[in-house]
C-alpha positions in Angstrom: -7.9 97.8 -167.8 -5.4 95.3 -169.3 -6.7 92.9 -171.9 -7.3 89.3 -171.3 -5.0 86.7 -172.8 -5.6 85.5 -176.4 -5.6 81.9 -177.5 -3.7 82.6 -180.7 -1.9 86.0 -180.4 -1.3 87.8 -183.7 -0.3 91.3 -184.9 -4.0 91.8 -185.8 -4.9 91.0 -182.2 -2.5 93.6 -181.0 -4.2 96.3 -183.0 -7.6 95.1 -181.7 -6.7 95.9 -178.2 -8.9 98.8 -177.0 -7.2 102.2 -177.6 -4.2 100.5 -179.2 -4.6 101.8 -182.7 -5.3 105.4 -181.7 -2.4 105.6 -179.3 0.0 103.7 -181.5 -0.8 105.9 -184.5 -0.3 109.1 -182.5 3.1 107.8 -181.3 4.1 106.9 -184.8 3.3 110.4 -186.1 5.6 111.9 -183.4 8.3 109.3 -183.9 8.3 110.0 -187.7 9.9 113.3 -186.8 13.0 111.4 -185.7 13.1 109.8 -189.2 12.9 113.1 -190.9 14.9 115.5 -188.7 18.5 114.3 -189.3 18.5 114.5 -193.1 16.4 117.7 -193.0 18.9 119.5 -190.6 21.9 118.2 -192.6 20.4 119.5 -195.9 19.2 122.8 -194.5 22.5 123.7 -192.7 24.5 122.7 -195.8 22.4 125.0 -197.9 22.5 127.9 -195.4 26.2 127.8 -194.8 27.6 126.3 -198.0 29.8 124.1 -195.9 29.7 120.3 -195.4 32.1 120.8 -192.5 29.7 123.1 -190.7 26.8 120.8 -191.4 28.7 117.8 -190.0 29.6 119.8 -186.9 26.0 120.8 -186.3 24.8 117.3 -186.8 27.5 116.0 -184.4 26.3 118.5 -181.7 22.7 117.6 -182.3 23.4 113.9 -182.1 25.6 114.1 -179.1 23.1 115.9 -176.9 20.3 113.7 -178.1 22.1 110.5 -177.2 23.9 111.6 -174.0 20.8 113.2 -172.4 18.4 110.4 -173.4 18.6 108.7 -169.9 17.9 112.0 -168.2 14.8 112.7 -170.3 13.6 109.2 -169.6 14.1 109.8 -165.9 11.7 112.7 -166.1 9.1 110.5 -167.6 9.6 107.9 -164.9 9.4 110.6 -162.2 6.5 112.7 -163.3 4.6 110.5 -165.7 4.2 111.0 -169.5 1.2 113.4 -169.2 3.4 116.0 -167.3 6.8 115.3 -168.8 6.2 114.8 -172.5 4.3 117.9 -173.5 7.0 120.4 -172.3 9.7 118.4 -174.0 7.8 118.3 -177.2 6.9 122.0 -177.2 10.5 123.1 -176.5 11.9 120.7 -179.0 9.4 121.7 -181.7 10.0 125.4 -180.9 13.8 125.0 -181.3 13.4 123.1 -184.5 11.1 125.8 -185.8 13.7 128.5 -184.9 16.4 126.4 -186.7 14.2 126.2 -189.7 13.7 130.0 -189.8 17.4 130.6 -189.3 18.5 128.2 -192.1 15.8 129.2 -194.6 18.1 131.4 -196.6 21.8 131.2 -197.3 24.2 133.2 -195.2 23.0 132.1 -191.7 25.7 132.4 -189.0 27.2 129.0 -188.2 27.3 129.6 -184.4 23.6 130.4 -184.3 22.7 127.2 -186.2 25.1 125.1 -184.0 23.6 126.6 -180.8 20.0 125.9 -181.9 20.9 122.3 -182.9 22.7 121.8 -179.6 19.8 123.0 -177.6 17.2 121.1 -179.6 19.1 117.8 -179.1 18.5 118.1 -175.4 14.7 117.9 -175.6 13.4 115.2 -178.0 10.5 113.5 -176.1 11.0 109.7 -175.5 7.9 108.6 -177.4 9.3 105.2 -178.1 9.8 104.1 -174.5 6.5 105.6 -173.4 4.6 103.7 -176.2 6.1 100.5 -175.0 5.0 101.3 -171.5 1.5 101.6 -172.8 1.7 98.2 -174.6 2.7 96.6 -171.3 -0.2 98.3 -169.5 -2.7 97.3 -172.1 -1.6 93.7 -172.6 -1.4 90.9 -170.0 -0.7 87.9 -172.3 3.1 87.6 -172.6 2.8 86.2 -176.2 0.6 89.1 -177.3 3.0 91.5 -175.6 5.8 89.9 -177.7 3.9 90.6 -180.8 3.3 94.2 -179.7 7.0 94.8 -179.1 7.9 93.1 -182.4 5.4 95.3 -184.3 6.6 98.4 -182.6 10.3 97.6 -183.4 9.5 96.8 -187.1 7.5 100.0 -187.6 10.2 102.0 -185.9 12.7 100.6 -188.4 10.4 101.6 -191.3 10.1 105.1 -190.0 13.8 105.6 -190.4 13.5 104.5 -194.0 10.4 106.5 -194.9 11.5 109.6 -193.1 14.4 110.5 -195.4 12.3 109.6 -198.5 9.6 112.0 -197.3 12.2 114.8 -196.9 13.7 113.9 -200.3 10.3 114.4 -201.9 9.6 117.6 -200.0 12.9 119.3 -200.9 12.2 118.9 -204.6 9.5 121.6 -204.3 10.6 123.6 -201.2 13.8 124.7 -199.3 15.4 122.0 -197.1 14.4 124.1 -194.0 10.8 123.0 -194.7 11.9 119.5 -193.7 13.0 120.8 -190.3 9.7 122.6 -189.9 7.8 119.4 -190.8 9.8 117.6 -188.1 8.7 120.2 -185.6 5.1 119.9 -186.6 5.1 116.1 -186.5 6.5 115.8 -183.0 4.2 118.5 -181.6 1.0 117.1 -183.1 1.9 113.5 -182.4 2.8 114.1 -178.8 -0.3 116.1 -178.1 -2.6 113.4 -179.5 -0.5 110.7 -177.8 -0.7 112.1 -174.3 -4.5 112.7 -174.7 -5.2 109.1 -175.4 -6.8 107.2 -172.5 -4.0 104.7 -171.7 -1.4 107.6 -171.4 -3.8 110.0 -169.7 -4.6 107.6 -166.9 -1.0 106.7 -166.2 -0.2 107.7 -162.6 3.1 109.4 -162.1 3.2 108.3 -158.4 4.2 104.8 -159.4 7.4 106.1 -161.1 8.6 108.5 -158.5 10.6 106.3 -156.1 12.7 103.2 -157.0 14.2 101.4 -154.1 17.9 102.0 -153.9 18.5 98.5 -152.5 17.6 96.9 -155.8 19.9 99.1 -157.9 22.9 96.7 -157.9 20.7 94.0 -159.2 19.2 96.4 -161.8 22.7 97.2 -163.0 23.6 93.5 -163.4 20.3 92.9 -165.2 21.0 95.7 -167.7 24.6 94.7 -168.4 23.6 92.1 -170.9 21.1 94.0 -173.1 23.2 97.2 -173.0 26.4 95.4 -174.0 24.7 93.6 -176.9 22.9 96.8 -178.0 26.3 98.5 -178.2 27.7 95.6 -180.2 24.8 95.7 -182.6 25.2 99.5 -183.0 28.9 99.0 -183.8 28.0 96.7 -186.6 25.3 99.0 -188.0 27.4 102.1 -187.9 30.4 100.4 -189.5 28.2 98.8 -192.2 27.0 102.1 -193.6 30.6 103.2 -194.4 31.7 99.8 -195.5 28.9 99.5 -198.1 29.8 103.0 -199.5 33.5 102.0 -199.7 32.5 98.7 -201.4 30.5 100.6 -204.0 33.3 103.1 -204.6 36.0 100.5 -204.8 34.1 98.7 -207.5 32.8 101.9 -209.2 29.1 101.0 -208.7 28.1 104.5 -207.6 26.3 105.9 -204.6 22.9 104.8 -205.9 23.8 101.2 -205.6 25.0 101.7 -202.0 21.6 103.1 -201.2 19.9 100.0 -202.5 22.2 97.8 -200.5 21.4 99.7 -197.3 17.7 99.5 -198.1 18.1 95.7 -198.2 19.5 95.9 -194.7 16.4 97.7 -193.5 14.1 95.3 -195.4 15.9 92.3 -193.8 15.5 93.9 -190.4 11.8 94.4 -190.9 11.3 90.8 -192.0 13.4 89.5 -189.2 11.5 91.6 -186.7 8.1 90.3 -187.9 9.3 86.7 -187.8 10.8 87.0 -184.4 7.6 88.5 -183.0 5.5 85.8 -184.5 7.4 82.8 -183.0 6.5 81.4 -179.6 10.0 81.0 -178.4 10.8 78.1 -176.0 14.2 79.5 -175.0 14.9 82.3 -172.7 15.4 85.8 -174.1 18.8 85.9 -172.3 19.8 82.8 -174.2 18.6 84.1 -177.6 20.1 87.6 -177.3 23.8 86.7 -177.6 23.0 84.1 -180.3 21.2 86.8 -182.4 24.2 89.2 -181.9 26.7 86.4 -182.8 24.7 85.6 -186.0 24.8 89.3 -186.9 28.5 89.5 -186.4 29.3 86.4 -188.4 27.1 87.6 -191.3 28.8 91.0 -191.4 32.2 89.3 -191.4 31.2 87.0 -194.3 29.8 89.9 -196.3 33.3 91.2 -196.8 34.2 88.3 -199.2 31.2 89.1 -201.5 32.5 89.1 -205.1 29.9 91.5 -206.3 27.0 93.8 -205.4 24.4 91.1 -205.8 26.0 88.8 -203.2 26.7 91.7 -201.0 23.1 92.8 -201.1 22.0 89.3 -200.2 24.5 89.1 -197.3 23.5 92.5 -196.0 19.8 91.5 -196.1 20.7 88.4 -194.2 22.5 90.5 -191.6 19.4 92.7 -191.3 17.3 89.6 -190.3 19.1 89.7 -186.9 19.0 93.4 -186.2 15.4 94.0 -185.2 15.2 90.7 -183.3 18.3 91.5 -181.3 17.2 95.0 -180.4 13.7 93.9 -179.6 15.0 91.2 -177.3 17.4 93.6 -175.7 14.6 96.0 -174.9 12.5 93.2 -173.5 15.2 92.0 -171.2 15.9 95.5 -170.0 12.2 96.0 -169.4 11.9 92.9 -167.2 15.1 93.6 -165.3 13.9 96.7 -163.5 11.1 97.8 -161.2 8.2 99.9 -162.5 9.9 103.2 -161.6 12.9 102.6 -163.8 11.3 101.2 -167.0 11.8 104.2 -169.2 15.4 104.7 -168.1 16.2 101.0 -168.7 15.0 101.3 -172.3 16.8 104.6 -172.7 20.1 103.0 -171.6 19.7 100.3 -174.2 18.8 102.9 -176.8 21.8 105.1 -175.9 24.1 102.0 -176.3 22.8 101.4 -179.8 23.3 105.0 -180.9 26.7 105.3 -179.2 27.8 102.1 -180.7 26.7 103.2 -184.1 28.7 106.4 -183.8 31.8 104.5 -182.6 31.5 102.0 -185.4 31.4 104.7 -188.0 34.4 106.5 -186.5 36.4 103.3 -186.1 35.8 102.0 -189.7 36.5 105.5 -191.1 39.9 105.3 -189.5 40.5 101.8 -190.7 39.4 102.3 -194.3 42.5 103.0 -196.5 44.8 101.4 -194.0 43.4 97.8 -194.2 41.8 95.8 -197.1 38.1 96.3 -197.3 37.4 92.6 -196.5 39.5 92.9 -193.3 37.4 95.9 -192.3 34.2 93.9 -192.7 35.8 91.2 -190.6 36.8 93.6 -187.9 33.3 95.1 -187.7 31.7 91.7 -187.5 34.3 90.6 -184.8 33.3 93.6 -182.7 29.7 92.5 -182.6 30.6 88.9 -182.1 32.8 89.9 -179.2 29.9 91.6 -177.4 27.8 88.5 -177.9 30.5 86.2 -176.5 31.1 88.5 -173.5 27.5 88.7 -172.4 27.0 84.9 -172.9 30.0 84.3 -170.6 28.7 86.9 -168.1 25.2 85.4 -168.1 26.7 81.9 -167.6 28.8 83.0 -164.6 25.8 84.6 -162.9 23.4 81.8 -163.5 21.1 83.7 -165.8 20.9 80.8 -168.3 18.4 79.3 -169.0 16.4 81.4 -166.6 15.9 85.2 -166.6 16.3 87.6 -163.8 13.1 89.5 -163.4 11.0 91.5 -160.9 8.1 89.8 -159.3 5.4 90.9 -156.9 6.6 91.7 -153.4 5.3 93.9 -150.6 3.9 97.0 -152.3 3.8 100.4 -150.8 2.0 103.5 -152.0 4.5 104.0 -154.7 3.8 100.6 -156.2 7.4 99.4 -156.1 8.1 95.7 -156.0 10.8 93.5 -154.6 13.3 91.6 -156.7 13.1 87.9 -157.5 14.5 85.4 -159.9 12.1 83.3 -161.9 13.1 80.7 -164.5 12.0 82.0 -167.9 11.1 78.6 -169.1 8.7 78.1 -166.1 6.2 80.6 -167.5 4.6 80.1 -170.9 6.1 82.7 -173.3 8.4 84.1 -170.6 11.4 83.6 -172.8 10.3 86.5 -174.9 10.2 89.0 -172.0 6.9 88.1 -170.5 5.7 90.0 -167.5 6.2 88.2 -164.2 2.9 89.7 -163.0 -0.2 90.5 -165.1 -0.3 94.3 -164.8 3.4 95.2 -164.5 4.4 98.3 -166.4 7.0 98.4 -169.1 8.7 101.0 -171.1 11.4 101.2 -173.7 12.7 103.9 -175.9 12.9 104.7 -179.3 19.7 105.3 -185.6 21.2 107.5 -187.7 21.9 111.2 -187.0 19.9 112.0 -183.9 19.3 108.3 -183.2 16.3 106.4 -181.9 14.1 108.3 -179.4 
């Protein structure tokens, strides 16, 4: 039963929602696996083969299948429901990671075996992030409280990608790197099992996700164009910045340790930005805010290239981080409100895929530019890429009349599958609607949940 609206929504109020803490904690345990697995696989394969080239290839295969098959895994959750779709994915994924851990435990492992296991494992990570966000939407009616829930979810997800490598780093001081892969398998298996057993997930009916009306799909594609494009632009900036910071530290002989601290400032800024974004009762539409957030990120990245030293660079990177979590959270909210119930998971998965694909493209592009162009120009190019995505979606939204209102699904004639017809509602006509508020009290929402294997 969804919760009633709160007079003054807060993050504490989100965690007071019945079943929220148990369900959210279980999802976070499983999602921590995605913060530990990339560095664990990289370290274990490097030790097992003695080759960075092999390790890079294995990680590329793992990341490629993870990202490219993400919409298909999300489609299974949409079709069969989380109770039936998530456990098999988690068991197969955990089993393949366990096999990879055993194969890479000692040096001398054959590279084709490791590559094959990583390739197969990347096909099965369960989409715990999107499913958790579906649960938030089912539990919460108040759009302002739902905004807090999505904001909290996004910030904690960012922190998982910071704490995961730190956990593996502490573990490998006392054990072989392959134990980090085994830990990742254990986390996803236990977290998923507890998650699907929680009441909000257990009572989700798969019948509501089996059939989406084909007549609404052109409108769905148009509704997703804006968040997917901006997510790709944000991913380009994030992927480029990792290499740019390393190049900055090397050019000025600061050392890799300084680069790590600068990138930590990026994550810290993103967490702060996400918390602030979730706490504000926005008066403007999410579709208006999204290109503005991406444009601010692009401009900040471009300005960071003129930093005279590491202190100014750290401050600039932290400022850039302030816009990352808000931009991604807003993109997920828009994607969520742009589709009928049977496509919620896939909508979030496409945004997530855009982020990860953009990040990989950004790293590759900047890697090709470094050495050919001055470092400051490379910063400017990366910022311009994100800014271009923002300008493109702003122009697209303006031509299609999506500003200041938001295109969303609203109740229509319902059949046995619970599908709804498409409608357009002004976002500023509903209190809090500018932050992705549901157009109906009990509508279902899902989104999915960067480096290496990416968000799942």
